[in-house]
VOZAVEX-809204 format. One record per residue (C-alpha): residue number from 0; x, y, z. Coordinates in nm, 4 decimals. Each point is the difference from the previous one (the first is absolute). Example, Ala and Ser with C-alpha at 12.3 -4.5 7.8 and 13.67 -1.06 7.14 Angstrom:
> pami_east_north_up
> 0_1.2300_-0.4500_0.7800
> 1_0.1370_0.3440_-0.0660
END
This chain:
> pami_east_north_up
> 0_1.2738_2.0757_2.4501
> 1_-0.0530_-0.3625_0.0776
> 2_0.3087_-0.1971_0.1129
> 3_0.0842_-0.2517_-0.2747
> 4_0.3072_-0.2097_-0.0119
> 5_0.1592_-0.2153_-0.2702
> 6_-0.1148_-0.3559_0.0478
> 7_-0.3497_0.0934_0.1328
> 8_-0.2560_-0.2646_-0.0799
> 9_-0.0876_0.0097_-0.3789
> 10_-0.3444_0.1139_-0.0913
> 11_-0.2591_-0.2004_-0.1920
> 12_-0.1397_0.2273_-0.2835
> 13_-0.3098_-0.0790_-0.2006
> 14_-0.1751_0.2148_-0.2618
> 15_-0.3661_0.0328_0.0948
> 16_-0.2446_0.0210_-0.2906
> 17_-0.3372_-0.1072_-0.1154
> 18_-0.1512_-0.0729_-0.3460
> 19_-0.1758_0.3391_-0.0053
> 20_0.0711_0.3624_-0.0456
> 21_0.1524_0.2042_0.2833
> 22_-0.0298_-0.2664_0.2710
> 23_0.1003_0.1794_0.3276
> 24_-0.0141_0.3467_-0.1655
> 25_-0.3382_0.0314_-0.1690
> 26_-0.0189_0.2554_-0.2783
> 27_0.3748_0.0049_-0.0807
> 28_-0.0852_-0.1889_-0.3236
> 29_-0.0816_0.3436_-0.1344
> 30_0.3626_0.1090_0.0372
> 31_0.1662_0.0293_-0.3389
> 32_0.2984_-0.2140_0.1183
> 33_-0.2006_-0.2792_0.1499
> 34_-0.0590_-0.3227_-0.1945
> 35_-0.2019_-0.1899_0.2599
> 36_-0.3143_0.0045_-0.2228
> 37_0.1939_-0.2488_-0.2314
> 38_-0.0654_-0.2806_0.2480
> 39_-0.1888_-0.2005_-0.2721
> 40_0.3191_-0.0443_-0.2023
> 41_0.2057_-0.2998_0.0942
> 42_0.3189_0.1853_-0.1079
> 43_-0.0722_0.2503_0.2711
> 44_0.0495_-0.2610_0.2588
> 45_0.2913_-0.1902_-0.1773
> 46_0.1969_0.3325_-0.0291
> 47_-0.0588_0.0794_0.3724
> 48_0.1230_-0.3431_0.0931
> 49_0.3207_0.0391_-0.1978
> 50_0.0608_0.3482_0.1201
> 51_-0.0280_-0.1060_0.3725
> 52_0.1997_-0.3204_-0.0443
> 53_0.2828_0.1992_-0.1519
> 54_-0.0076_0.2102_0.3174
> 55_0.0037_-0.3146_0.2152
> 56_-0.3334_0.0679_0.1716
> 57_-0.1224_-0.2966_0.1915
> 58_-0.3455_-0.0238_-0.1504
> 59_-0.3123_0.1565_-0.1535
> 60_-0.3107_-0.0262_0.2174
> 61_-0.3063_0.0226_-0.2158
> 62_-0.2989_0.0749_0.2301
> 63_-0.3535_-0.0706_-0.0915
> 64_-0.3632_0.0676_0.0990
> 65_-0.3069_-0.1952_-0.0975
> 66_-0.2509_0.2809_0.0236
> 67_-0.0255_0.3741_-0.0436
> 68_0.0211_0.2576_0.2729
> 69_-0.3616_0.0820_0.0471
> 70_-0.0196_0.1295_0.3593
> 71_0.0289_0.3602_-0.0814
> 72_-0.3526_0.1412_-0.0624
> 73_-0.1206_-0.3671_-0.0082
> 74_0.0978_-0.0521_-0.3628
> 75_0.2894_-0.0589_-0.2425
> 76_-0.0251_0.3305_-0.1732
> 77_0.3084_0.1646_0.1486
> 78_0.2168_-0.2930_-0.0581
> 79_-0.1131_-0.0513_-0.3632
> 80_0.0191_0.3699_-0.0929
> 81_0.3495_0.0552_0.1558
> 82_0.1416_-0.3362_-0.0877
> 83_0.0635_-0.0851_0.3586
> 84_0.1187_-0.3587_-0.0285
> 85_-0.2762_-0.0447_-0.2598
> 86_0.0193_-0.1732_-0.2397
> 87_0.2354_-0.2776_0.1256
> 88_0.1321_-0.2936_-0.1754
> 89_0.0741_-0.3474_0.1423
> 90_0.3671_-0.0102_0.0743
> 91_0.0911_-0.3701_-0.0212
> 92_-0.0650_0.0327_-0.3751
> 93_0.3168_0.2126_-0.0672
> 94_0.2413_-0.1668_0.2480
> 95_0.1051_-0.2757_-0.2319
> 96_0.0982_0.2554_-0.2693
> 97_0.1910_0.1970_0.2520
> 98_0.1850_-0.3046_0.1232
> 99_0.0781_-0.1121_-0.3570
> 100_0.1891_0.3271_-0.0409
> 101_0.1968_-0.0140_0.3236
> 102_0.2113_-0.2439_0.2009
> 103_0.0235_0.1135_0.3641
> 104_-0.2541_0.2613_0.1028
> 105_-0.2861_-0.1246_0.2153
> 106_-0.3680_0.0496_-0.1123
> 107_-0.2605_0.0283_0.2788
> 108_-0.3783_0.0016_-0.0668
> 109_-0.2998_0.0485_0.2234
> 110_-0.2439_-0.2931_-0.0463
> 111_-0.3462_-0.0411_0.1597
> 112_-0.0658_-0.2813_0.2321
> 113_-0.3701_0.0799_-0.0043
> 114_-0.1324_-0.0275_-0.3524
> 115_0.1586_-0.3183_-0.1154
> 116_0.0621_-0.3393_0.1430
> 117_0.3333_-0.0940_0.1368
> 118_0.0501_-0.2789_-0.2315
> 119_-0.0368_0.2339_-0.3032
> 120_0.2183_0.2638_0.1486
> 121_0.2721_-0.2426_0.0895
> 122_0.0052_-0.1063_-0.3612
> 123_0.0369_0.3462_-0.1256
> 124_0.2835_0.0913_0.2498
> 125_0.1891_-0.3243_-0.0733
> 126_-0.0225_0.0637_-0.3756
> 127_0.1399_0.3483_0.0407
> 128_0.2678_-0.1273_0.2315
> 129_0.1080_-0.2434_-0.2747
> 130_-0.0124_0.2485_-0.2755
> 131_0.1921_0.2583_0.2004
> 132_0.2487_-0.2591_0.1322
> 133_-0.0845_0.1034_0.3556
> 134_0.0173_0.3698_-0.0255
> 135_-0.3586_0.0174_0.1372
> 136_-0.1447_0.1263_0.3365
> 137_-0.3645_-0.0817_0.1047
> 138_-0.1666_0.2676_0.2069
> 139_-0.3256_-0.1973_-0.0003
> 140_-0.0771_0.0694_0.3599
> 141_-0.0710_0.3708_-0.0701
> 142_-0.3641_0.0030_-0.1156
> 143_-0.2277_-0.1657_0.2421
> 144_-0.3314_0.1811_-0.0377
> 145_-0.3032_-0.1800_-0.1203
> 146_-0.2795_0.1944_-0.1800
> 147_-0.2248_-0.1215_0.2895
> 148_0.2392_0.0551_0.2881
> 149_0.0886_-0.2694_0.2454
> 150_0.0998_0.1299_0.3450
> 151_0.3599_0.1418_-0.0011
> 152_0.1523_-0.2911_0.2065
> 153_-0.1897_-0.2613_-0.1995
> 154_0.1436_0.1453_-0.3184
> 155_0.3451_-0.0802_0.1406
> 156_-0.1148_-0.3414_0.1093
> 157_-0.1067_-0.0580_-0.3677
> 158_0.3334_0.1362_-0.1188
> 159_0.1929_-0.2248_0.2439
> 160_-0.1748_-0.3059_-0.1387
> 161_0.0573_0.1333_-0.3582
> 162_0.3835_0.0161_0.0335
> 163_0.0063_-0.3443_0.1657
> 164_-0.1865_-0.1404_-0.2968
> 165_0.2667_0.1797_-0.2262
> 166_0.2899_-0.1431_0.1992
> 167_-0.1434_-0.3511_-0.0311
> 168_-0.0341_0.0437_-0.3875
> 169_0.3424_0.1672_-0.0425
> 170_0.1924_-0.2127_0.2422
> 171_-0.1638_-0.3178_0.0855
> 172_-0.1739_-0.1265_-0.3148
> 173_0.3196_-0.0771_-0.1944
> 174_0.3221_-0.1510_0.1200
> 175_0.3011_0.2066_-0.0957
> 176_0.1229_-0.2710_-0.2270
> 177_-0.3282_-0.0984_-0.1456
> 178_0.0823_0.1059_-0.3625
> 179_0.2619_-0.2302_-0.1400
> 180_-0.0238_0.0345_-0.3870
> 181_0.1109_-0.3569_-0.0507
> 182_-0.0013_-0.0246_-0.3765
> 183_0.1121_-0.3684_-0.0105
> 184_-0.2858_-0.1138_0.2180
> 185_-0.2502_0.2641_-0.1217
> 186_-0.0667_0.1256_0.3450
> 187_-0.0498_0.3851_0.0429
> 188_-0.1119_-0.0092_0.3628
> 189_0.0033_-0.2876_0.2474
> 190_-0.3637_-0.0337_0.1131
> 191_0.0640_-0.0902_0.3600
> 192_0.1933_0.3242_0.0368
> 193_-0.3153_0.2014_-0.0623
> 194_-0.2891_-0.0145_0.2501
> 195_-0.3231_0.1672_0.0845
> 196_-0.0191_0.2487_0.2904
> 197_-0.3592_-0.0859_0.0895
> 198_-0.0652_0.3379_0.1764
> 199_-0.3431_0.0254_0.1693
> 200_-0.0250_0.3131_0.2085
> 201_-0.2557_0.2554_0.1177
> 202_0.0403_0.2113_-0.3197
> 203_0.1603_-0.2142_-0.2635
> 204_-0.0197_-0.3502_-0.1282
> 205_0.2936_-0.0868_-0.2229
> 206_0.0913_-0.3622_-0.0775
> 207_0.2904_0.0802_-0.2291
> 208_0.2545_-0.0972_-0.1200
> 209_0.1595_0.3234_-0.1198
> 210_0.0083_-0.0042_-0.3793
> 211_0.3307_0.1783_-0.0396
> 212_0.3456_-0.1758_0.0745
> 213_0.2136_0.1806_0.2651
> 214_0.1160_0.3373_-0.1117
> 215_0.3368_0.1515_0.0898
> 216_-0.1295_0.1591_0.3139
> 217_-0.2951_-0.2337_0.0614
> 218_-0.1628_0.2440_0.2401
> 219_0.0696_0.3477_-0.1366
> 220_0.1320_0.2624_0.2493
> 221_-0.2965_0.1291_0.2008
> 222_-0.0667_0.3689_0.0514
> 223_-0.2744_0.1104_0.2415
> 224_-0.1602_0.3293_0.1014
> 225_-0.2243_0.0382_0.2986
> 226_0.0644_0.1255_0.3536
> 227_-0.3163_-0.0874_0.1852
> 228_0.0412_-0.2505_0.2891
> 229_-0.1101_-0.2866_-0.2367
> 230_0.2082_0.1325_-0.2759
> 231_0.3147_0.0234_0.2065
> 232_-0.0432_-0.3606_0.1213
> 233_-0.0329_-0.1098_-0.3542
> 234_0.3060_0.1796_-0.1056
> 235_0.1959_-0.1406_0.2905
> 236_-0.0682_-0.3506_-0.1222
> 237_-0.0102_0.0378_-0.3835
> 238_0.1662_0.3125_-0.1247
> 239_0.3543_0.0173_-0.1315
> 240_-0.0510_0.3574_-0.0796
> 241_-0.2321_0.2732_0.1174
> 242_-0.1213_0.3051_-0.1805
> 243_-0.0777_0.3010_0.2280
> 244_-0.1219_0.3388_-0.1129
> 245_-0.0242_0.2932_0.2475
> 246_0.1131_0.3726_0.0029
> 247_0.2396_-0.0371_0.2928
> 248_0.2367_-0.2835_0.1273
> 249_-0.1385_0.0068_0.3482
> 250_-0.3307_-0.1092_-0.1242
> 251_0.1461_-0.3262_-0.1311
> 252_0.2711_-0.0613_0.2662
> 253_-0.2225_-0.1726_0.2646
> 254_-0.1818_-0.2231_-0.2440
> 255_0.3331_-0.1076_-0.1664
> 256_0.1499_-0.0824_0.3487
> 257_-0.3104_-0.1950_0.1073
> 258_-0.0102_-0.2077_-0.3170
> 259_0.3694_-0.0943_0.0327
> 260_-0.0399_-0.0883_0.3630
> 261_-0.3093_-0.2116_-0.0611
> 262_0.1804_-0.1794_-0.2907
> 263_0.2624_-0.0855_0.2539
> 264_-0.1967_-0.0853_0.3139
> 265_-0.3028_-0.1796_-0.1624
> 266_0.1379_-0.1546_-0.3283
> 267_0.3823_-0.0378_0.0762
> 268_0.1132_0.2182_-0.2821
> 269_0.2724_0.2590_-0.0119
> 270_-0.1875_0.3250_-0.0094
> 271_0.2856_0.1607_-0.1899
> 272_-0.0804_-0.2412_-0.2956
> 273_-0.3337_0.1859_-0.0452
> 274_0.1038_0.2893_-0.2207
> 275_-0.2061_0.3207_0.0135
> 276_-0.0274_0.2428_-0.2927
> 277_-0.1615_0.3399_0.0322
> 278_-0.1826_0.1961_-0.2671
> 279_0.1921_0.3217_-0.0909
> 280_-0.0125_0.2465_-0.2884
> 281_0.3356_0.1799_-0.0569
> 282_-0.0002_0.3206_-0.1998
> 283_0.3711_0.0604_-0.0836
> 284_0.1912_0.2784_-0.1392
> 285_0.3807_0.0813_-0.0368
> 286_-0.0725_0.2973_0.2330
> 287_-0.2698_0.0323_0.2583
> 288_-0.1469_0.3005_-0.2087
> 289_-0.0218_-0.2343_-0.2974
> 290_-0.1838_-0.2542_0.1992
> 291_-0.2449_0.2489_0.1491
> 292_-0.0633_0.1384_-0.3508
> 293_-0.0924_-0.3463_-0.1070
> 294_-0.2367_-0.0426_0.2945
> 295_-0.1694_0.3360_-0.0855
> 296_-0.0400_-0.1140_-0.3514
> 297_-0.1472_-0.3318_0.0847
> 298_-0.2528_0.1512_0.2373
> 299_-0.1444_0.1921_-0.3009
> 300_-0.1061_-0.3289_-0.1450
> 301_-0.1082_-0.2026_0.3023
> 302_-0.3658_-0.0794_0.0050
> 303_-0.1627_0.0830_0.3352
> 304_-0.3167_-0.1735_-0.1090
> 305_0.2009_-0.3179_-0.0762
> 306_0.1828_0.0362_0.3307
> 307_-0.3294_0.0135_0.1842
> 308_-0.1176_-0.3062_-0.1906
> 309_0.3088_-0.1956_0.1181
> 310_-0.0025_0.1304_0.3596
> 311_-0.3716_-0.0790_0.0435
> 312_0.0558_-0.3443_-0.1384
> 313_0.3027_-0.0754_0.2213
> 314_-0.1759_0.1161_0.3164
> 315_-0.3617_-0.0780_-0.0715
> 316_-0.0848_0.3590_0.0919
> 317_-0.2098_0.2004_-0.2409
> 318_0.1322_0.3574_0.0313
> 319_-0.2624_0.1060_-0.2687
> 320_-0.2461_0.0401_0.2863
> 321_0.1886_0.3078_0.1247
> 322_0.0186_0.3553_-0.1143
> 323_0.2735_0.1475_-0.1935
> 324_0.1219_0.2105_0.2974
> 325_-0.1069_-0.2221_0.2793
> 326_0.2667_-0.0763_0.2702
> 327_0.0150_-0.3745_0.0132
> 328_0.1699_-0.0018_0.3460
> 329_-0.3280_0.1218_0.1305
> 330_-0.2603_-0.2061_-0.1613
> 331_-0.2062_-0.2619_0.1896
> 332_0.1590_-0.3118_-0.1485
> 333_0.2700_-0.1518_0.2037
> 334_0.1474_-0.1751_-0.2965
> 335_0.0372_0.3196_-0.1960
> 336_0.1431_0.1957_0.2945
> 337_0.2482_-0.2625_0.0934
> 338_0.1140_-0.0603_-0.3551
> 339_0.0502_0.3690_-0.0767
> 340_0.1647_0.0591_0.3334
> 341_0.2525_-0.2682_-0.0974
> 342_0.0722_0.1906_-0.3231
> 343_0.0170_0.3305_0.1738
> 344_0.2427_-0.1293_0.2571
> 345_0.2609_-0.0290_-0.2756
> 346_-0.0785_0.3165_-0.1743
> 347_0.0025_0.2468_0.2840
> 348_0.0207_0.3055_-0.2296
> 349_-0.3685_-0.0540_-0.1185
> 350_-0.2410_0.2039_0.2051
> 351_-0.3324_-0.1293_-0.1446
> 352_-0.0646_-0.3508_-0.1203
> 353_-0.2861_-0.0194_-0.2617
> 354_-0.0681_-0.2833_-0.2452
> 355_0.2085_0.2018_-0.2534
> 356_0.2875_0.0264_0.2420
> 357_-0.0061_-0.3712_0.0382
> 358_-0.0232_-0.0397_-0.3834
> 359_0.3154_0.2132_-0.0354
> 360_0.1832_-0.1933_0.2684
> 361_-0.0509_-0.3394_-0.1890
> 362_-0.0073_0.1226_-0.3643
> 363_0.3655_-0.0678_-0.0416
> 364_0.1386_-0.3284_0.1379
> 365_-0.3322_-0.1264_0.1499
> 366_0.0155_-0.1224_0.3595
> 367_0.3756_0.0199_0.0120
> 368_0.2473_0.2812_0.0492
> 369_0.1483_0.1996_-0.2898
> 370_0.3709_0.0735_0.0488
> 371_0.0930_0.3250_-0.1904
> 372_0.3646_0.1100_-0.0421
> 373_0.3462_-0.1119_-0.1117
> 374_0.1113_-0.3615_-0.0010
> 375_0.1787_0.0732_0.3301
> 376_-0.3117_0.1460_0.1629
> 377_-0.2211_-0.2965_-0.1231
> 378_0.2641_-0.2559_0.1028
> 379_-0.0105_0.1697_0.3526
> 380_-0.3809_-0.0470_0.0094
> 381_0.0422_-0.3667_-0.0981
> 382_0.2512_-0.0419_0.2893
> 383_-0.2472_0.1503_0.2542
> 384_-0.2696_-0.2550_-0.1112
> 385_0.2665_-0.2853_0.0435
> 386_0.0963_0.1330_0.3378
> 387_-0.3348_0.1036_0.1424
> 388_-0.2402_-0.2640_-0.1523
> 389_0.2327_-0.2937_-0.0551
> 390_-0.0783_-0.0321_-0.3725
> 391_0.2265_-0.1984_-0.2307
> 392_-0.0784_0.1908_-0.3211
> 393_-0.2523_0.1901_-0.1973
> 394_-0.2669_-0.0440_-0.2641
> 395_0.0634_0.3067_-0.2114
> 396_-0.2989_0.1602_-0.1679
> 397_0.0212_0.2398_-0.2880
> 398_-0.1430_0.3471_-0.0863
> 399_0.1054_-0.0189_-0.3600
> 400_0.0334_-0.3309_-0.1843
> 401_0.2832_-0.0957_-0.0685
> 402_0.1859_0.3253_0.0703
> 403_-0.0263_-0.0393_0.3698
> 404_0.1702_-0.3352_-0.0142
> 405_0.2661_0.1490_-0.2302
> 406_0.0616_0.2728_0.2701
> 407_0.0403_-0.2726_0.2615
> 408_0.2370_-0.1872_-0.2100
> 409_0.2117_0.3060_-0.1040
> 410_-0.0036_0.1870_0.3258
> 411_-0.1084_-0.1990_0.3020
> 412_0.1601_-0.3404_-0.0508
> 413_0.3621_0.1347_-0.0377
> 414_-0.0522_0.1821_0.3256
> 415_-0.1332_-0.3202_0.1730
> 416_0.2906_-0.2035_-0.1443
> 417_0.2494_0.2626_0.1297
> 418_-0.1536_-0.0468_0.3533
> 419_0.0200_-0.3737_-0.0195
> 420_-0.3840_-0.0238_-0.0127
> 421_-0.0531_-0.1636_-0.3408
> 422_0.1736_-0.2741_-0.1760
> 423_0.2075_0.0159_-0.3170
> 424_-0.1545_-0.3089_-0.1566
> 425_-0.2459_-0.2768_0.0634
> 426_0.1164_-0.2280_0.2682
> 427_-0.1036_-0.3037_-0.2239
> 428_0.0049_0.1253_-0.3635
> 429_-0.2620_-0.1945_-0.1746
> 430_-0.1237_-0.1540_0.3170
> 431_-0.3539_-0.0124_0.1457
> 432_-0.1689_0.3003_0.1739
> 433_0.0405_-0.1699_0.3330
> 434_0.3637_-0.0598_-0.0527
> 435_0.0660_0.3686_-0.0636
> 436_-0.2365_0.1110_0.2600
> 437_0.1914_-0.1926_0.2714
> 438_0.3360_0.0272_-0.1865
> 439_0.0357_-0.3783_0.0326
> 440_0.0990_-0.2145_-0.2967
> 441_-0.2044_-0.3159_0.0046
> 442_-0.2882_0.1425_0.2087
> 443_-0.2654_-0.0402_-0.2638
> 444_-0.2644_-0.1434_0.2346
> 445_-0.1173_0.1409_0.3352
> 446_0.2418_0.0093_0.2938
> 447_0.0015_-0.3142_0.2153
> 448_-0.1593_0.1939_0.2809
> 449_-0.2985_0.1052_-0.2140
> 450_-0.3276_-0.1989_0.0421
> 451_-0.0070_-0.0738_-0.3845
> 452_0.3276_-0.2030_0.0409
> 453_-0.1774_-0.2598_0.2228
> 454_-0.2288_-0.0819_-0.3079
> 455_0.3073_-0.0667_-0.2226
> 456_-0.0045_-0.3713_-0.1475
> 457_0.3731_-0.0484_-0.0468
> 458_0.1713_-0.2198_-0.2466
> 459_0.0446_-0.3608_0.1071
> 460_-0.2609_0.0139_0.2806
> 461_-0.2810_-0.2538_-0.0158
> 462_-0.3525_0.1407_0.0049
> 463_-0.0758_-0.1930_0.3165
> 464_0.3027_0.1718_0.1706
> 465_-0.1218_0.3405_-0.0854
> 466_-0.3572_0.0758_0.1188
> 467_-0.1487_0.3180_-0.1316
> 468_-0.0421_0.2483_0.2805
> 469_-0.3488_0.1033_0.0945
END
């Protein structure tokens, strides 16, 4: 059993979902107790937000993809047939409704920085930040792929310029006190407190000004995923939170440590202020036997075809080229061998790895671990990830929607609270996502150490005295 003491650092807990059926557990939409196929109904999302806010969950992270998983067999058939993250709705559309029904829970959405210009995305994000009163997180740095791919490092160079444009629009285009609503003089906004940003870079030309007035957070909390060399450098400068997914903590530990050290040495940030959330899927029971019975039940509904569609899309490897019984650790492809060896390392009981073995491995919980057992056993597993990987919390995926989250609320959260690992209430009830994320009242905008703060045009400062950073 992991050693936990009262007063240990409290975990950040998000629910991890997508506007689709099954999400990380393809095929589970067929289970009679699953309601994930109701994702087209706004009440489906409003009720989830209410349920999780009542439990004091930090946030709901609504992932997104902009295209189907078409690597397996070179087509979309497997994804379409199994419902493996297909179809998928646009998540921002439902956030305002969720926010209108809640007061404190954070709402996080993956946005693309590839298929729309930063001026337009900045407007959408500011609008949602206003409508949600600052309960919004922007994980815009996550999707970087172009249809016609740029080189990997150049994609990050493009992303770097993109977020700088966003900082200029969010922070530099309007002074904090630009909007005065002076009814006697008929002045809504003072003109010389709004300015163009005149950005002219390699990838974007954006004159501005931003069309939205400053929102509660101005720059929404930024979550990023990506552990390549360029990705880690990008995170070290820009990320306030990092999303990791791997089947074992040791896979993540080195990357997390490197990002935090680079943040400190290169960008003058406190690495501990970059919070890391790991993907996990708990399957909970009041006894271990009950939890194992749930696992066995869920496996009956898991779609191996859907799992292969997801795995091949995540890795870029088409396992459809290999025979049903072919041992993947012996094929010619280095990419296939190394990827499957990584999976095999953490499942030593599996003697032969075929494409179907891989599919079974990822069919529940995707590319993150599943923790099966009592609340105490799952809490022990959480603690191991905290101790060995240095994570600050978890993005919890579901097998059944919403029952998996109800199990977390009824069984796991009381155990975490008993160990001092989860709060009793929001640190700032009714506050912004960032205030509750850092547990700091008044911390609506980025920390002073964050690069975005250098762009902030503060109240009372003349435009000539605040030059927009390049």
